[in-house]
N, C-alpha and C positions, 0 to 999 in steps of 0.2 A: 689106713690112710685112704684107700679107695672108698671106703664107706663114708669117710668125711667129705671127700670130693663129691661123691654122689649126692649126699644130703645138701651140700652147698648149691650144687647146680640145679637140683630139683626144686629148690626154693624159688627159682626164677620161672615166671609164668610162660616164657617163650623158649625154654630149654627142656628137652626131654632126653633123659639118659636111657639109651636102648640096650646097653649091654656092658659087661665088664670082662676082663681077661686077666689071668694070673701070670702069664708069661708071653714072650714074643710070638711063639707059634700060635697060641690061642688067639692072640690079638689079630694076627693076619687072617686066621680062619673066620673069626667072628666079624671082622670088617667085611670080608667077602660075602658073608651071608646076610649081614644087617645093613650094609651100605650106608653108614652114618655120614653126616655132613662133616663132623669134626671128630678126631681121635686125640685123646690126651695120652701121650706115650711116655712111659718111664724109660730112661736111657739104660739103666742097669737092671736086667731081668734074667732069670734062669732060662736055659734051653736056647733062646735066641734073643740077642740084645735089642734094645729099642731102635738103634740106628739101622741095623739090618732089617728089622721088622718094618720100619718106616720106608725103607727103600722098596721092599716088596709091595707094601700097601699102595704107595704112590704110583708104582709101575702098573699095578692092576686096576686100581680104582681112580679114574681120572677126576672124579668130583669130590673125593674125600680128601680133607686137609688134616695135617698132623701138627699138633703143638707138643713140643718136647718138654717134659718136666724132669728136673733133676735136683739133687742136693749139692751137686758139684758145679761150681762156677768156674769151669776150666775151659780154656780156649779150644783144646783139641775136640771137646765134645760139641762146642758151638759149630766149628767148621764142618765136622763130619755130619752133624745133624742137618745143617743147611744143604750140604751137598747131597745128602740122601733124599732131599725133597721136603724137609720140614718147613712149615710156614710160620713157625713161631718157636720161641725158646724161653721158658720161664723157670725160675727157681721154685722149688716146692715151698720155700719160706715166703714167697710173695704174698702180699695181702689178698684176702678173698676176692675183693673187688677187681683185682688185677686179673685173676683167673677168669672170672665171669666176662670181663671186658675182652680178654683174649679170645674166648670162644666166639663172642659176637663178631669181633673184627675178622677173624679167620673165616668164619662161616660166610661172611659177606665178600670174601675173595681177596682180602688184603693180608698183609703179613704183620706179625707181632715181633718186632726186633727192637729191644731197648737201646737207647742211644749208647750206653756203655758197651753193649755187644757190637753195635755197628762200628764204634771206634776201634775196638780190639780187632775186629775183622779187617778193617782197613789197615791198621798197623801191621798185622800179620802179613798181608800182601805186600806192604811197603818194604818189609824186611827181606823179601825174596828177590833173587837175582832177576833182572829184567830179561825176558827171552829175546833171542836174536830174530825170531820169526816175526813177520809183520802181523798187525791186528787181524783177527778172524774175519774171513770172508762173509760171515753171517752179518757183519755190520753193514754190508752194502744193501741189505734189505731195508735199512732205516733211512728216513729223510734227514737232512742236515739238522733240523730242529729236534727230531727225535734223538739224534746222536748227542746233541747238547744236553738234553734232559737226562739221558742215560749216563752221561759223563758226570753230571752233577749228582745224580742219584747214587752213583758209585762212590762219590766222595762223602756220602752219608747225609746229604741235605734232605729235608722234608719237602713236601709239595709247596708249602708256603715260602720256604727259603729259595726253592728253585724258581718260583714265580717272581720273587723279588730280584733274583739274579738276572733273569731273562726279560724282566719288565713286561710280564704277561699275567693273566689271571690264573688263579688256582685251578679253575675248571679246565682251562686250556692245558695246564700241566698234567692234570689227571687224564685228559684225553690222550696226550702224547705218551704218558706212561702206559696206559692201556694198549695203545697201538703198538708200542715197542714190545710189550710182553707178548702180545698176540703174534707178531711177526717172528719173534725169536723163539716162540714155543715155551715161554717161561711162565711159571705159575703165579709169581708175585714179586714184589720189590726185593724181598730177601734174596731170591735167586738172581734177580737183576744185578744186585750189588756184586755177588760172586762172579757173574758173567762179565760185568764191566772190567774186572781185573783179569780174569782168566782169558778173556778174548784179546787182551792187550790194549783195550781202549784207554784205560786210565794209566796203565803202566807206560804206554807210549807217550802219554802226556807228560809223565814225570821225567822220562828220558829226555824229551825235548827241552824241558826246563833246566835240566842239569847240564846240557851240552852248551 
């Protein structure tokens, strides 16, 4: 399967495959030595699984981004992969063009999160009990407009949908998203969605609507 992925990626003129790894430990070691822009990571591997390997890679290599690949379309893997710092999540059965597009998107600093995965992520947090503690103090770093954008992003809206909701241009939304990510120390919108719920921003909004 690795050989197939390599052949596919090397057919693209602007993608260069710099290395391969057979397990999680080797993946971490090779990433440290090769410093790639993007790592395609399998979730289930011997010695060290892909989620823990991703956690170690993201902690050590600030510029390397990870796209998780799996044959298992299961919620638990999605949540754990995103919390580990993955910037994307794709099934191995995805069309070849999806894999190539994912590499380009993640290399440019954005996240690959299919709408179906975003919906399940939101549903998972919606099922959880609302914490009694107030929203995270980290949110005070954001301007009111950045909070609006993060709240809508947490609901799974795209930049164009956020722009329509707030009556601003997409470029303005992109700027606000970028500023929010920088202030909160988040890598991309995938982590921003998780943060929006775990910080209490979206959960507090749901509590207000239910009261």
